[in-house]
C-alpha positions in Angstrom: -54.5 -60.8 -30.7 -51.2 -62.2 -31.6 -49.9 -61.5 -34.9 -47.8 -64.5 -36.0 -44.5 -63.6 -37.9 -42.2 -66.5 -38.4 -39.2 -64.5 -39.0 -39.7 -62.7 -35.5 -40.5 -66.0 -33.8 -37.3 -67.2 -35.2 -35.1 -64.3 -34.0 -36.8 -64.9 -30.6 -36.2 -68.4 -30.4 -32.7 -68.1 -31.6 -31.7 -65.6 -28.9 -33.2 -68.0 -26.2 -31.2 -70.9 -27.4 -27.9 -69.0 -27.5 -28.6 -67.7 -23.8 -29.5 -71.0 -22.2 -27.6 -73.6 -24.3 -24.0 -74.0 -25.3 -25.1 -74.5 -29.1 -28.1 -75.2 -31.4 -26.7 -78.9 -31.7 -27.2 -79.3 -28.0 -30.7 -77.7 -28.0 -31.6 -80.4 -30.8 -30.3 -83.2 -28.6 -32.4 -82.2 -25.7 -35.4 -81.6 -27.7 -35.1 -85.2 -29.2 -34.4 -86.8 -25.8 -37.8 -85.7 -24.5 -40.1 -88.5 -24.5 -37.6 -91.0 -25.9 -35.4 -93.4 -23.7 -32.4 -93.7 -26.5 -29.8 -91.1 -27.3 -30.8 -89.9 -30.9 -28.5 -90.8 -33.6 -26.4 -88.7 -35.8 -28.8 -88.6 -38.7 -31.7 -87.7 -36.2 -29.6 -85.0 -34.9 -28.9 -83.5 -38.2 -32.5 -83.6 -39.5 -33.5 -81.6 -36.4 -30.7 -79.2 -36.7 -31.7 -78.6 -40.3 -35.2 -77.8 -39.2 -34.2 -75.5 -36.3 -32.1 -73.7 -38.5 -35.3 -72.8 -40.8 -37.2 -72.0 -38.1 -34.6 -69.5 -36.7 -34.4 -67.9 -40.4 -38.2 -67.7 -40.4 -38.5 -69.8 -43.6 -40.2 -72.7 -41.7 -43.1 -72.2 -38.9 -42.9 -73.5 -35.7 -45.2 -76.4 -35.3 -48.0 -77.0 -32.6 -46.2 -80.1 -31.5 -43.0 -77.8 -31.1 -44.6 -75.6 -28.6 -44.7 -77.5 -25.3 -41.2 -79.0 -25.9 -39.7 -75.2 -26.9 -41.7 -73.9 -23.8 -40.2 -76.3 -21.7 -36.6 -76.1 -22.8 -36.5 -72.4 -23.0 -38.7 -71.7 -20.2 -41.1 -69.2 -21.9 -44.8 -69.7 -22.5 -46.6 -70.6 -25.5 -47.8 -67.1 -26.0 -44.4 -65.5 -25.7 -43.1 -67.8 -28.4 -45.9 -67.1 -30.7 -45.6 -63.4 -30.2 -41.8 -63.5 -30.3 -42.0 -62.3 -26.7 -44.5 -59.3 -27.1 -47.4 -61.1 -25.4 -47.9 -63.7 -22.6 -47.0 -64.0 -19.0 -43.4 -64.9 -18.3 -43.1 -68.2 -16.6 -42.3 -68.1 -12.9 -38.6 -67.7 -12.6 -38.3 -69.0 -9.0 -35.7 -71.8 -9.0 -37.1 -74.9 -7.7 -36.0 -78.7 -7.8 -38.0 -79.4 -11.0 -36.8 -76.2 -12.7 -33.3 -76.5 -11.9 -33.1 -80.4 -12.8 -34.4 -79.3 -16.6 -32.2 -76.3 -16.9 -28.9 -76.5 -19.0 -27.7 -73.2 -17.7 -24.6 -73.5 -15.2 -25.6 -70.1 -13.7 -28.8 -71.6 -12.6 -27.2 -74.8 -11.2 -24.7 -72.7 -9.2 -27.1 -70.1 -8.1 -29.3 -72.7 -6.6 -26.5 -74.6 -5.0 -25.2 -71.3 -3.3 -28.8 -70.3 -1.7 -28.2 -69.8 1.7 -31.3 -71.9 2.9 -30.2 -74.6 0.6 -33.4 -75.7 -1.0 -31.5 -78.1 -3.2 -31.4 -80.4 -0.3 -34.9 -80.5 0.4 -37.7 -83.0 -1.4 -40.5 -80.8 -3.1 -44.0 -80.9 -2.5 -44.0 -84.1 -4.4 -41.4 -85.8 -2.2 -38.9 -85.5 -5.1 -35.2 -84.4 -4.8 -33.3 -82.4 -7.5 -31.6 -85.6 -8.5 -34.5 -87.6 -9.2 -36.0 -84.9 -11.3 -32.5 -84.7 -13.0 -32.5 -88.4 -13.7 -36.2 -88.2 -14.8 -35.4 -85.6 -17.4 -32.1 -87.4 -18.4 -30.1 -84.3 -17.8 -26.8 -85.9 -17.9 -25.1 -82.4 -18.0 -26.3 -81.4 -14.7 -25.6 -84.7 -13.1 -22.1 -84.6 -14.4 -21.7 -81.2 -13.1 -22.7 -82.2 -9.6 -20.2 -85.1 -9.8 -17.6 -83.2 -11.4 -17.5 -80.3 -8.9 -17.8 -82.8 -6.0 -21.4 -81.4 -5.0 -22.1 -85.0 -5.0 -20.3 -88.4 -4.9 -21.4 -92.1 -5.0 -18.3 -93.4 -3.9 -16.4 -92.2 -0.5 -13.3 -94.4 -1.3 -13.6 -95.9 2.0 -14.5 -99.6 2.2 -15.9 -99.5 5.7 -18.6 -97.2 4.2 -19.5 -100.0 1.8 -23.0 -101.4 2.8 -26.1 -99.9 1.5 -24.1 -97.6 -0.9 -20.6 -97.0 -1.6 -20.7 -94.2 1.0 -22.6 -91.8 -1.3 -22.9 -88.1 0.0 -23.1 -84.7 -0.7 -21.0 -81.7 0.3 -23.8 -79.0 0.4 -24.9 -78.9 3.9 -27.4 -77.2 5.7 -26.4 -76.6 9.5 -29.6 -77.2 11.5 -28.9 -78.0 15.1 -31.1 -79.2 17.9 -30.5 -78.9 21.6 -30.6 -82.1 23.2 -29.7 -80.9 26.7 -27.9 -77.7 28.1 -25.2 -76.7 26.1 -25.4 -79.9 23.9 -26.4 -79.4 20.3 -26.5 -82.2 17.6 -27.3 -81.6 13.9 -30.8 -82.9 13.4 -31.1 -85.1 9.8 -33.8 -84.5 7.5 -35.3 -88.0 6.9 -35.9 -87.4 3.0 -33.4 -85.0 2.2 -30.8 -85.2 -0.5 -28.2 -86.4 1.9 -30.4 -89.3 3.3 -31.5 -90.4 -0.1 -27.8 -90.6 -1.3 -26.8 -92.5 1.9 -29.5 -94.9 1.8 -30.6 -95.5 -2.0 -28.3 -97.2 -4.3 -30.8 -97.0 -7.1 -29.8 -93.3 -7.7 -26.4 -94.5 -8.6 -28.1 -97.3 -10.8 -30.3 -94.8 -12.9 -27.2 -92.6 -13.6 -25.2 -95.4 -14.8 -27.9 -96.1 -17.3 -27.2 -92.5 -18.6 -23.5 -92.7 -18.4 -23.9 -96.0 -20.6 -26.1 -94.1 -23.2 -23.2 -91.5 -23.4 -20.3 -94.1 -23.7 -18.9 -92.4 -20.5 -16.2 -94.9 -19.3 -14.5 -92.5 -16.9 -18.1 -92.0 -15.1 -19.0 -95.6 -15.3 -15.7 -96.5 -13.3 -16.3 -93.6 -10.8 -19.7 -94.9 -10.3 -18.3 -98.6 -9.7 -20.8 -99.4 -12.3 -20.1 -103.0 -12.6 -20.1 -103.5 -8.7 -22.4 -103.4 -5.8 -21.8 -102.7 -2.0 -22.8 -106.2 -0.9 -19.8 -107.5 -2.8 -17.5 -106.0 -0.3 -19.4 -107.5 2.4 -19.3 -110.8 1.0 -15.6 -110.3 0.4 -15.1 -109.1 4.2 -17.1 -112.2 5.5 -16.0 -115.0 3.1 -17.4 -117.4 5.8 -20.7 -115.9 6.0 -23.7 -116.3 3.9 -23.9 -113.8 1.1 -26.6 -111.2 0.9 -29.6 -111.4 -1.4 -28.4 -110.4 -4.8 -31.6 -111.0 -6.5 -33.5 -108.7 -4.2 -31.4 -106.0 -5.8 -31.8 -107.2 -9.5 -33.2 -104.5 -11.9 -34.1 -106.0 -15.0 -34.8 -102.6 -16.9 -31.1 -101.4 -16.1 -29.5 -104.6 -17.1 -31.6 -104.7 -20.3 -30.5 -101.0 -21.0 -27.0 -102.2 -20.7 -27.3 -105.1 -22.9 -28.4 -102.6 -25.6 -25.3 -100.4 -25.1 -22.3 -100.0 -27.5 -19.6 -102.6 -27.7 -17.4 -100.1 -25.8 -19.8 -100.1 -22.7 -20.4 -104.0 -23.1 -16.7 -104.5 -22.9 -16.3 -102.7 -19.6 -19.3 -104.6 -18.1 -18.0 -108.0 -19.0 -14.5 -107.4 -17.7 -13.7 -108.8 -14.2 -12.5 -106.5 -11.4 -11.1 -106.9 -7.9 -12.7 -106.5 -4.6 -10.3 -105.8 -1.6 -10.7 -107.7 1.6 -9.9 -105.6 4.4 -9.5 -108.1 7.0 -6.0 -109.2 7.7 -5.1 -112.9 7.8 -2.3 -115.1 9.3 0.1 -113.9 6.6 -0.7 -110.2 7.7 -1.9 -109.3 4.0 -5.0 -107.7 2.9 -6.3 -110.1 -0.1 -8.2 -109.3 -3.4 -10.8 -111.5 -4.9 -11.9 -111.5 -8.4 -15.5 -110.9 -9.4 -17.4 -110.1 -12.6 -20.8 -108.0 -13.0 -23.2 -109.5 -10.4 -25.9 -110.0 -13.1 -23.5 -111.4 -16.0 -25.8 -114.2 -16.3 -28.8 -112.1 -16.9 -26.8 -109.9 -19.3 -25.5 -112.9 -21.4 -29.0 -114.2 -21.7 -30.3 -110.6 -23.1 -27.2 -110.5 -25.3 -28.3 -113.7 -26.7 -32.1 -112.8 -27.2 -30.7 -109.7 -28.7 -28.5 -111.4 -31.2 -25.7 -108.9 -30.2 -22.9 -108.4 -32.1 -20.8 -108.5 -28.8 -22.2 -111.8 -27.9 -19.2 -114.0 -28.8 -17.0 -111.8 -27.0 -18.8 -111.6 -24.0 -19.3 -115.5 -24.0 -15.6 -116.0 -24.2 -14.7 -113.7 -21.6 -17.3 -115.4 -19.1 -15.7 -118.9 -20.1 -12.2 -117.5 -19.3 -13.4 -116.3 -15.7 -15.3 -119.5 -15.1 -12.4 -121.9 -16.1 -10.1 -119.7 -14.3 -12.1 -120.1 -11.2 -12.4 -123.8 -11.6 -8.8 -124.1 -11.8 -7.8 -122.0 -9.1 -10.6 -123.7 -6.7 -9.3 -127.3 -7.5 -5.8 -126.1 -7.0 -6.5 -124.8 -3.5 -8.6 -127.8 -2.5 -5.5 -130.0 -3.8 -2.9 -127.9 -1.9 -5.0 -128.1 1.2 -5.5 -131.9 1.0 -1.8 -132.5 0.2 -0.8 -130.3 3.2 -2.6 -132.7 5.7 -5.3 -130.1 6.4 -8.1 -132.6 5.8 -8.9 -136.2 6.0 -10.9 -138.0 3.4 -13.7 -135.6 2.1 -13.8 -133.3 5.0 -12.6 -130.4 2.6 -16.1 -130.3 1.4 -17.4 -128.7 4.5 -15.3 -125.6 3.6 -16.5 -125.4 0.0 -19.9 -123.4 -0.4 -22.1 -122.5 -3.4 -25.0 -120.0 -3.4 -27.6 -120.1 -6.3 -28.3 -116.6 -5.4 -25.5 -114.3 -7.2 -23.8 -117.7 -8.3 -21.2 -117.1 -5.5 -18.6 -119.9 -4.9 -16.2 -119.9 -2.1 -13.7 -122.1 -0.5 -11.7 -120.9 2.6 -9.7 -123.5 4.6 -9.5 -123.0 8.4 -5.8 -123.9 8.3 -4.5 -122.2 5.2 -4.8 -118.8 3.6 -5.8 -117.3 1.1 -9.2 -118.7 0.0 -11.1 -117.9 -3.0 -14.5 -116.1 -3.4 -16.0 -115.1 -6.4 -19.2 -115.2 -8.7 -19.6 -117.1 -12.0 -21.6 -117.1 -15.0 -24.2 -119.4 -16.8 -26.7 -118.9 -19.1 -30.3 -120.3 -19.8 -30.8 -119.2 -23.5 -30.1 -120.6 -26.7 -28.9 -119.3 -30.0 -29.7 -120.0 -33.6 -25.9 -120.2 -34.4 -24.2 -123.2 -33.8 -20.8 -121.7 -33.1 -22.3 -119.6 -30.5 -24.4 -122.8 -28.8 -20.8 -124.3 -28.6 -19.5 -121.5 -26.4 -22.8 -121.7 -24.4 -22.3 -125.5 -23.7 -18.7 -124.8 -22.8 -19.6 -121.8 -20.3 -22.4 -124.0 -18.6 -20.1 -127.1 -18.4 -17.6 -125.1 -16.3 -20.5 -123.5 -14.2 -21.8 -127.1 -13.5 -18.6 -128.4 -12.6 -18.0 -125.5 -10.0 -21.4 -125.7 -8.8 -21.4 -129.5 -8.1 -17.6 -129.8 -7.2 -18.6 -131.1 -3.6 -20.6 -134.2 -5.4 -18.1 -134.7 -8.2 -14.9 -133.9 -6.6 -11.8 -132.3 -7.7 -10.4 -133.2 -11.4 
């Protein structure tokens, strides 16, 4: 029979927290994250810290609803908690994708990575990799550790790799060779291992972007190319081709998550950025094209619906980009006409607009450089007249660009 002694329980729990977490505050944050999508605010963290302090001193009893969370975070059974470690069967201490992805102990992470048979590379019996579990448990510390130590990366920094992902990969390797013919061996890939999923599923990057946004971690957002998508590079490289299907990759939940982020994060996502074109043209230069977040229009609609305090700033930035695009597009077309590259309205054959992604391009076959970018529009209205005035101005520039082939250059 277990004898409940709150002081002994407090001492036992306190020791486990010191062993497994950098601080009691860190434990409180992880406690509050379980079952909640949002990062807890300071007041909530402080309330939890005060309650934990009383539990550790034994002046307040641990509650029934605490047990499953304490058990998960401290890796002990209910019986061990209630008996202050005197009773109960210890949890299985074998490291697995599931347990490591929940751990906040760097020693566990390193030990699992360094195991000779590299189990970290394998999906478990449920088909999940350690990354997928870490994302599910919102263990940002572990994900940051893997990225900061270059165990995993989401950007190879090589434009030629940018297709399905930004050349994501891992430095953790399991050498597994298969003999194809006498004396000829090749490495046999695992079709669902960590390397395969990193190389083929950009969704993993997108989930981590959501976590980085929650932590206001602009450095990591930039490292993840959070505003970009690999298809933009394909579009920039092949300016005369039909762009890929941007709508197919749209994730409403992630864009909605970004829309509720801090002004600091929203400022990042509404800034334009440059995409390099690796093709060389007649002038022997590699050109750069300016883009904005591929789902800027959906983001703006959500900011309107949320009545976001960042809305006016976001609209003004989108207007600057749209109007600069219209001016640049009109200038390039006029210059090409003045240079005798076209007769009559034949310039219209080299102007393209794609509703899927709001991509606009112009590339004269006789002159360089051309232009390719994406522009923004909104479909929502605000209750604020000043905001509606900005919306009208944004959509006016959008429609002028979209209809430039029928309305002509102004």
